[in-house]
C-alpha positions as CSV (number, residue, x, y, z in Angstrom):
1,M,-36.5,-26.9,-7.8
2,P,-34.4,-29.9,-6.5
3,D,-34.0,-32.6,-9.2
4,K,-36.5,-35.5,-8.2
5,N,-33.5,-38.0,-8.8
6,I,-31.6,-36.0,-5.9
7,M,-34.5,-36.1,-3.6
8,R,-35.0,-39.7,-4.2
9,N,-31.4,-40.5,-3.2
10,I,-31.4,-38.2,-0.1
11,V,-34.6,-40.1,1.0
12,S,-33.2,-43.4,0.2
13,A,-29.9,-42.7,2.2
14,L,-32.0,-41.7,5.2
15,K,-33.7,-44.7,5.1
16,N,-30.8,-47.2,4.5
17,K,-29.0,-44.8,7.7
18,K,-32.2,-45.6,10.0
19,L,-32.3,-49.3,8.8
20,K,-28.6,-49.9,9.6
21,G,-29.1,-48.2,12.9
22,K,-32.1,-50.6,13.8
23,I,-30.2,-53.5,12.6
24,S,-27.2,-52.8,15.0
25,M,-29.5,-52.2,17.9
26,K,-31.1,-55.3,17.6
27,N,-27.8,-57.4,17.1
28,N,-26.5,-55.3,20.4
29,K,-28.6,-57.4,23.1
30,K,-25.9,-58.0,25.7
31,R,-26.7,-56.1,28.7
32,T,-23.6,-54.9,30.8
33,P,-23.9,-55.2,34.9
34,K,-24.0,-51.4,34.7
35,Q,-27.3,-51.2,32.9
36,F,-28.6,-54.4,34.8
37,A,-27.8,-52.4,38.1
38,A,-29.6,-49.2,36.8
39,L,-32.5,-51.1,35.4
40,L,-33.2,-52.6,38.9
41,C,-32.8,-49.3,40.5
42,V,-35.5,-48.0,38.2
43,I,-37.8,-50.8,39.1
44,I,-37.2,-50.5,42.8
45,L,-37.5,-46.8,42.6
46,V,-41.0,-47.0,40.9
47,L,-42.4,-49.7,43.3
48,L,-41.1,-47.3,46.5
49,Y,-42.9,-44.3,44.7
50,L,-46.1,-46.4,44.6
51,V,-45.4,-47.5,48.3
52,T,-44.8,-43.9,49.4
53,L,-48.2,-42.7,47.7
54,I,-50.3,-45.7,49.2
55,V,-48.8,-45.0,52.6
56,A,-49.2,-41.0,52.4
57,C,-52.8,-41.8,51.4
58,L,-53.6,-44.6,54.0
59,D,-53.9,-43.7,57.9
60,F,-52.7,-46.5,59.9
61,P,-50.3,-46.9,63.0
62,G,-46.6,-46.8,62.2
63,A,-47.3,-45.0,58.7
64,G,-45.3,-41.9,59.5
65,K,-42.2,-44.0,60.0
66,M,-43.1,-46.0,56.9
67,F,-43.6,-42.8,54.9
68,A,-39.8,-41.5,56.1
69,A,-38.1,-44.5,55.4
70,C,-39.8,-44.8,51.5
71,L,-38.4,-41.2,51.2
72,L,-35.1,-41.9,52.8
73,T,-34.7,-44.9,50.5
74,T,-35.7,-43.0,47.3
75,I,-32.6,-40.7,48.3
76,A,-30.3,-43.4,49.4
77,L,-30.8,-46.1,46.6
78,P,-29.5,-43.7,44.0
79,I,-26.4,-43.1,45.6
80,L,-25.8,-46.7,46.6
81,L,-26.1,-47.7,42.8
82,W,-23.8,-44.8,42.0
83,L,-21.2,-45.9,44.4
84,C,-21.4,-49.7,43.5
85,I,-21.0,-48.6,39.6
86,W,-17.9,-46.9,40.5
87,F,-16.6,-49.4,42.5
88,Y,-17.1,-51.7,39.9
89,G,-15.3,-49.7,37.6
90,L,-12.3,-49.5,39.9
91,M,-12.0,-53.1,40.3
92,K,-12.5,-53.7,36.4
93,D,-9.8,-51.2,35.6
94,R,-7.6,-53.0,38.5
95,Q,-8.2,-56.4,36.9
96,A,-7.2,-55.0,33.4
97,A,-4.1,-53.4,34.5
98,A,-3.0,-56.4,36.7
99,A,-3.7,-58.6,33.4
100,E,-1.7,-56.3,31.0
101,G,1.4,-56.1,33.9
102,L,1.1,-60.3,33.9
103,S,1.5,-60.4,29.9
104,D,4.2,-57.6,30.2
105,R,6.3,-60.1,32.7
106,D,5.6,-63.0,30.3
107,E,7.4,-61.1,27.3
108,K,10.5,-60.2,29.7
109,M,11.0,-63.6,31.0
110,P,13.8,-65.6,29.0
């Protein structure tokens, strides 16, 4: 049978580890542009799913075209978001490389 003190130490260590994780999550409230874009995309997709469901249930003129547009947008929106995030990453890397190149030039100039 394990010693009670050992078990208490293990439980205490686990609690402290959980608390440290929670504290660090609370302090890190800054959202990156990628996270903001992804959250916006999720919200738009949920709204699109609701509109698609409503349009599928109702029968009015032009419902077929609207249903097709909703389905197409459901596919196209995540692809467009991925392209925007990918392009943002490329531009960010280029800016970092350009800034690094400028600092190298400053050091080389007499």
